[in-house]
N, CA, C and O atoms as CSV, one atom per row, in Angstrom:
chain,resi,resn,atom,element,x,y,z
A,1,MET,N,N,-2.355,28.694,-1.780
A,1,MET,CA,C,-3.657,29.159,-2.214
A,1,MET,C,C,-3.592,29.694,-3.644
A,1,MET,O,O,-4.533,29.531,-4.421
A,2,LYS,N,N,-2.479,30.329,-3.980
A,2,LYS,CA,C,-2.344,30.866,-5.334
A,2,LYS,C,C,-2.337,29.743,-6.362
A,2,LYS,O,O,-2.980,29.834,-7.408
A,3,TYR,N,N,-1.592,28.673,-6.044
A,3,TYR,CA,C,-1.525,27.550,-6.974
A,3,TYR,C,C,-2.892,26.908,-7.151
A,3,TYR,O,O,-3.268,26.530,-8.261
A,4,PHE,N,N,-3.632,26.785,-6.058
A,4,PHE,CA,C,-4.972,26.204,-6.139
A,4,PHE,C,C,-5.867,27.033,-7.052
A,4,PHE,O,O,-6.635,26.484,-7.842
A,5,SER,N,N,-5.766,28.364,-6.943
A,5,SER,CA,C,-6.565,29.248,-7.798
A,5,SER,C,C,-6.195,29.080,-9.261
A,5,SER,O,O,-7.065,29.064,-10.132
A,6,ILE,N,N,-4.912,28.955,-9.526
A,6,ILE,CA,C,-4.462,28.749,-10.908
A,6,ILE,C,C,-5.025,27.439,-11.449
A,6,ILE,O,O,-5.510,27.381,-12.579
A,7,LYS,N,N,-4.957,26.394,-10.635
A,7,LYS,CA,C,-5.479,25.090,-11.068
A,7,LYS,C,C,-6.985,25.178,-11.331
A,7,LYS,O,O,-7.489,24.605,-12.297
A,8,LYS,N,N,-7.691,25.897,-10.468
A,8,LYS,CA,C,-9.136,26.001,-10.590
A,8,LYS,C,C,-9.563,26.725,-11.863
A,8,LYS,O,O,-10.554,26.348,-12.488
A,9,TYR,N,N,-8.823,27.760,-12.251
A,9,TYR,CA,C,-9.232,28.590,-13.386
A,9,TYR,C,C,-8.380,28.390,-14.638
A,9,TYR,O,O,-8.446,29.197,-15.565
A,10,HIS,N,N,-7.582,27.322,-14.672
A,10,HIS,CA,C,-6.698,27.149,-15.826
A,10,HIS,C,C,-7.443,26.932,-17.144
A,10,HIS,O,O,-6.881,27.160,-18.215
A,11,SER,N,N,-8.691,26.499,-17.077
A,11,SER,CA,C,-9.449,26.303,-18.317
A,11,SER,C,C,-10.021,27.620,-18.849
A,11,SER,O,O,-10.419,27.696,-20.012
A,12,LYS,N,N,-10.064,28.653,-18.007
A,12,LYS,CA,C,-10.615,29.941,-18.425
A,12,LYS,C,C,-9.547,30.971,-18.768
A,12,LYS,O,O,-9.766,31.850,-19.601
A,13,PHE,N,N,-8.379,30.856,-18.115
A,13,PHE,CA,C,-7.315,31.829,-18.303
A,13,PHE,C,C,-6.001,31.105,-18.555
A,13,PHE,O,O,-5.802,29.999,-18.054
A,14,PRO,N,N,-5.109,31.704,-19.317
A,14,PRO,CA,C,-3.802,31.079,-19.550
A,14,PRO,C,C,-2.985,31.004,-18.253
A,14,PRO,O,O,-2.962,31.949,-17.465
A,15,VAL,N,N,-2.330,29.888,-18.052
A,15,VAL,CA,C,-1.533,29.677,-16.845
A,15,VAL,C,C,-0.428,30.723,-16.744
A,15,VAL,O,O,-0.164,31.249,-15.662
A,16,VAL,N,N,0.210,31.022,-17.855
A,16,VAL,CA,C,1.313,31.978,-17.821
A,16,VAL,C,C,0.848,33.352,-17.321
A,16,VAL,O,O,1.556,34.005,-16.554
A,17,GLU,N,N,-0.315,33.782,-17.745
A,17,GLU,CA,C,-0.823,35.085,-17.306
A,17,GLU,C,C,-1.221,35.057,-15.834
A,17,GLU,O,O,-0.961,36.016,-15.108
A,18,MET,N,N,-1.845,33.974,-15.388
A,18,MET,CA,C,-2.224,33.891,-13.975
A,18,MET,C,C,-0.983,33.868,-13.084
A,18,MET,O,O,-0.978,34.470,-12.010
A,19,CYS,N,N,0.068,33.177,-13.527
A,19,CYS,CA,C,1.306,33.149,-12.752
A,19,CYS,C,C,1.912,34.545,-12.649
A,19,CYS,O,O,2.422,34.926,-11.596
A,20,GLN,N,N,1.858,35.303,-13.733
A,20,GLN,CA,C,2.386,36.662,-13.703
A,20,GLN,C,C,1.575,37.547,-12.767
A,20,GLN,O,O,2.144,38.291,-11.968
A,21,VAL,N,N,0.261,37.472,-12.857
A,21,VAL,CA,C,-0.608,38.304,-12.018
A,21,VAL,C,C,-0.442,37.946,-10.543
A,21,VAL,O,O,-0.418,38.830,-9.686
A,22,LEU,N,N,-0.327,36.652,-10.247
A,22,LEU,CA,C,-0.219,36.203,-8.858
A,22,LEU,C,C,1.239,36.166,-8.372
A,22,LEU,O,O,1.507,35.754,-7.244
A,23,THR,N,N,2.156,36.588,-9.208
A,23,THR,CA,C,3.601,36.640,-8.911
A,23,THR,C,C,4.146,35.306,-8.392
A,23,THR,O,O,4.791,35.246,-7.345
A,24,VAL,N,N,3.872,34.248,-9.146
A,24,VAL,CA,C,4.457,32.937,-8.865
A,24,VAL,C,C,5.092,32.429,-10.147
A,24,VAL,O,O,4.731,32.858,-11.243
A,25,SER,N,N,6.033,31.521,-10.004
A,25,SER,CA,C,6.683,30.977,-11.187
A,25,SER,C,C,5.872,29.829,-11.764
A,25,SER,O,O,5.194,29.100,-11.039
A,26,MET,N,N,5.952,29.684,-13.062
A,26,MET,CA,C,5.257,28.561,-13.706
A,26,MET,C,C,5.869,27.244,-13.258
A,26,MET,O,O,5.151,26.266,-13.049
A,27,SER,N,N,7.193,27.208,-13.108
A,27,SER,CA,C,7.841,25.966,-12.680
A,27,SER,C,C,7.383,25.581,-11.278
A,27,SER,O,O,7.194,24.399,-10.991
A,28,GLY,N,N,7.203,26.569,-10.403
A,28,GLY,CA,C,6.690,26.297,-9.063
A,28,GLY,C,C,5.283,25.723,-9.111
A,28,GLY,O,O,4.953,24.800,-8.367
A,29,PHE,N,N,4.455,26.278,-9.997
A,29,PHE,CA,C,3.092,25.775,-10.147
A,29,PHE,C,C,3.098,24.330,-10.629
A,29,PHE,O,O,2.399,23.485,-10.070
A,30,TYR,N,N,3.881,24.042,-11.660
A,30,TYR,CA,C,3.900,22.683,-12.198
A,30,TYR,C,C,4.545,21.695,-11.218
A,30,TYR,O,O,4.162,20.526,-11.186
A,31,ASP,N,N,5.517,22.150,-10.420
A,31,ASP,CA,C,6.065,21.295,-9.364
A,31,ASP,C,C,4.983,20.962,-8.343
A,31,ASP,O,O,4.896,19.827,-7.873
A,32,TRP,N,N,4.160,21.951,-8.000
A,32,TRP,CA,C,3.078,21.755,-7.040
A,32,TRP,C,C,2.057,20.744,-7.570
A,32,TRP,O,O,1.551,19.910,-6.818
A,33,ILE,N,N,1.761,20.826,-8.874
A,33,ILE,CA,C,0.811,19.896,-9.497
A,33,ILE,C,C,1.310,18.454,-9.383
A,33,ILE,O,O,0.531,17.546,-9.095
A,34,ASP,N,N,2.610,18.247,-9.609
A,34,ASP,CA,C,3.176,16.893,-9.641
A,34,ASP,C,C,3.550,16.351,-8.267
A,34,ASP,O,O,3.886,15.174,-8.140
A,35,ARG,N,N,3.496,17.186,-7.247
A,35,ARG,CA,C,3.923,16.791,-5.909
A,35,ARG,C,C,2.955,15.774,-5.304
A,35,ARG,O,O,1.740,15.868,-5.477
A,36,GLU,N,N,3.526,14.799,-4.590
A,36,GLU,CA,C,2.696,13.811,-3.897
A,36,GLU,C,C,2.059,14.474,-2.676
A,36,GLU,O,O,2.581,15.455,-2.146
A,37,LYS,N,N,0.937,13.930,-2.244
A,37,LYS,CA,C,0.264,14.463,-1.066
A,37,LYS,C,C,1.108,14.170,0.176
A,37,LYS,O,O,1.725,13.111,0.292
A,38,SER,N,N,1.119,15.126,1.091
A,38,SER,CA,C,1.861,14.960,2.331
A,38,SER,C,C,1.111,14.019,3.271
A,38,SER,O,O,-0.073,13.747,3.076
A,39,ARG,N,N,1.812,13.527,4.290
A,39,ARG,CA,C,1.159,12.675,5.282
A,39,ARG,C,C,0.037,13.439,5.965
A,39,ARG,O,O,-1.017,12.877,6.264
A,40,ARG,N,N,0.268,14.726,6.210
A,40,ARG,CA,C,-0.758,15.538,6.850
A,40,ARG,C,C,-2.016,15.626,5.988
A,40,ARG,O,O,-3.130,15.493,6.494
A,41,GLN,N,N,-1.836,15.851,4.690
A,41,GLN,CA,C,-2.977,15.936,3.781
A,41,GLN,C,C,-3.716,14.608,3.701
A,41,GLN,O,O,-4.946,14.585,3.668
A,42,LEU,N,N,-2.980,13.500,3.670
A,42,LEU,CA,C,-3.610,12.180,3.618
A,42,LEU,C,C,-4.419,11.915,4.885
A,42,LEU,O,O,-5.523,11.376,4.810
A,43,LYS,N,N,-3.874,12.292,6.059
A,43,LYS,CA,C,-4.611,12.110,7.318
A,43,LYS,C,C,-5.845,13.000,7.356
A,43,LYS,O,O,-6.895,12.588,7.851
A,44,LYS,N,N,-5.724,14.219,6.835
A,44,LYS,CA,C,-6.868,15.125,6.795
A,44,LYS,C,C,-7.988,14.542,5.931
A,44,LYS,O,O,-9.156,14.585,6.319
A,45,GLU,N,N,-7.638,14.001,4.768
A,45,GLU,CA,C,-8.632,13.396,3.890
A,45,GLU,C,C,-9.275,12.178,4.542
A,45,GLU,O,O,-10.480,11.961,4.408
A,46,GLU,N,N,-8.473,11.382,5.248
A,46,GLU,CA,C,-9.006,10.214,5.945
A,46,GLU,C,C,-10.013,10.635,7.015
A,46,GLU,O,O,-11.072,10.022,7.149
A,47,LEU,N,N,-9.684,11.675,7.771
A,47,LEU,CA,C,-10.587,12.177,8.800
A,47,LEU,C,C,-11.876,12.716,8.185
A,47,LEU,O,O,-12.964,12.454,8.697
A,48,MET,N,N,-11.761,13.461,7.098
A,48,MET,CA,C,-12.956,13.998,6.438
A,48,MET,C,C,-13.854,12.883,5.926
A,48,MET,O,O,-15.078,12.999,5.981
A,49,ASN,N,N,-13.261,11.811,5.431
A,49,ASN,CA,C,-14.051,10.659,4.975
A,49,ASN,C,C,-14.786,10.000,6.138
A,49,ASN,O,O,-15.943,9.604,5.998
A,50,LYS,N,N,-14.110,9.881,7.299
A,50,LYS,CA,C,-14.761,9.299,8.475
A,50,LYS,C,C,-15.925,10.172,8.936
A,50,LYS,O,O,-17.002,9.670,9.257
A,51,ILE,N,N,-15.695,11.483,8.966
A,51,ILE,CA,C,-16.751,12.407,9.386
A,51,ILE,C,C,-17.943,12.314,8.442
A,51,ILE,O,O,-19.088,12.255,8.890
A,52,SER,N,N,-17.680,12.302,7.152
A,52,SER,CA,C,-18.747,12.213,6.158
A,52,SER,C,C,-19.522,10.907,6.296
A,52,SER,O,O,-20.750,10.892,6.215
A,53,ASP,N,N,-18.796,9.814,6.505
A,53,ASP,CA,C,-19.454,8.517,6.671
A,53,ASP,C,C,-20.349,8.505,7.907
A,53,ASP,O,O,-21.485,8.034,7.848
A,54,LEU,N,N,-19.839,9.023,9.026
A,54,LEU,CA,C,-20.649,9.085,10.244
A,54,LEU,C,C,-21.893,9.944,10.025
A,54,LEU,O,O,-22.993,9.558,10.420
A,55,PHE,N,N,-21.722,11.081,9.412
A,55,PHE,CA,C,-22.837,12.003,9.222
A,55,PHE,C,C,-23.895,11.428,8.290
A,55,PHE,O,O,-25.085,11.457,8.604
A,56,HIS,N,N,-23.466,10.907,7.147
A,56,HIS,CA,C,-24.419,10.442,6.136
A,56,HIS,C,C,-24.958,9.040,6.408
A,56,HIS,O,O,-26.162,8.808,6.307
A,57,ASN,N,N,-24.080,8.116,6.748
A,57,ASN,CA,C,-24.496,6.710,6.837
A,57,ASN,C,C,-24.919,6.278,8.234
A,57,ASN,O,O,-25.895,5.544,8.389
A,58,THR,N,N,-24.204,6.720,9.231
A,58,THR,CA,C,-24.496,6.272,10.595
A,58,THR,C,C,-25.653,7.049,11.217
A,58,THR,O,O,-26.526,6.467,11.861
A,59,HIS,N,N,-25.653,8.362,11.020
A,59,HIS,CA,C,-26.641,9.198,11.697
A,59,HIS,C,C,-27.701,9.790,10.766
A,59,HIS,O,O,-28.511,10.608,11.203
A,60,GLY,N,N,-27.707,9.402,9.526
A,60,GLY,CA,C,-28.733,9.859,8.595
A,60,GLY,C,C,-28.833,11.371,8.477
A,60,GLY,O,O,-29.931,11.924,8.407
A,61,GLN,N,N,-27.708,12.025,8.457
A,61,GLN,CA,C,-27.608,13.481,8.314
A,61,GLN,C,C,-28.304,14.235,9.451
A,61,GLN,O,O,-28.784,15.352,9.262
A,62,MET,N,N,-28.353,13.620,10.620
A,62,MET,CA,C,-29.038,14.242,11.756
A,62,MET,C,C,-28.106,14.472,12.940
A,62,MET,O,O,-28.588,14.699,14.049
A,63,ALA,N,N,-26.803,14.420,12.747
A,63,ALA,CA,C,-25.863,14.575,13.856
A,63,ALA,C,C,-25.134,15.907,13.760
A,63,ALA,O,O,-24.815,16.389,12.673
A,64,GLY,N,N,-24.883,16.483,14.922
A,64,GLY,CA,C,-24.110,17.712,14.989
A,64,GLY,C,C,-22.671,17.420,15.360
A,64,GLY,O,O,-22.274,16.264,15.503
A,65,SER,N,N,-21.896,18.483,15.513
A,65,SER,CA,C,-20.476,18.304,15.801
A,65,SER,C,C,-20.208,17.585,17.127
A,65,SER,O,O,-19.263,16.798,17.182
A,66,PRO,N,N,-20.987,17.807,18.206
A,66,PRO,CA,C,-20.702,17.051,19.435
A,66,PRO,C,C,-20.863,15.534,19.243
A,66,PRO,O,O,-20.057,14.754,19.751
A,67,THR,N,N,-21.889,15.127,18.522
A,67,THR,CA,C,-22.119,13.699,18.297
A,67,THR,C,C,-21.023,13.103,17.432
A,67,THR,O,O,-20.507,12.026,17.730
A,68,ILE,N,N,-20.670,13.795,16.370
A,68,ILE,CA,C,-19.610,13.308,15.473
A,68,ILE,C,C,-18.294,13.229,16.224
A,68,ILE,O,O,-17.568,12.243,16.098
A,69,THR,N,N,-17.978,14.256,17.004
A,69,THR,CA,C,-16.740,14.264,17.778
A,69,THR,C,C,-16.716,13.097,18.759
A,69,THR,O,O,-15.689,12.435,18.912
A,70,HIS,N,N,-17.828,12.844,19.416
A,70,HIS,CA,C,-17.906,11.721,20.361
A,70,HIS,C,C,-17.680,10.395,19.656
A,70,HIS,O,O,-16.988,9.523,20.181
A,71,ASP,N,N,-18.247,10.238,18.490
A,71,ASP,CA,C,-18.094,8.991,17.727
A,71,ASP,C,C,-16.662,8.787,17.236
A,71,ASP,O,O,-16.177,7.658,17.155
A,72,LEU,N,N,-16.007,9.869,16.916
A,72,LEU,CA,C,-14.626,9.747,16.434
A,72,LEU,C,C,-13.723,9.281,17.560
A,72,LEU,O,O,-12.520,9.116,17.358
């Protein structure tokens, strides 16, 4: 979560200062930036895309979680 915050606000605050305040190393942050997505993250993104497609395209933004879950 700390790395995500640094990435989000890097255009407003210097990375070195945010790393110091959040007590993380700059090398750790840059390693995190360059890291490939895990299989878990890729599956999560795939599931979110399916849910979004069902909600927007299949059900015209009129489906709740029980309907989406049933369709999945």
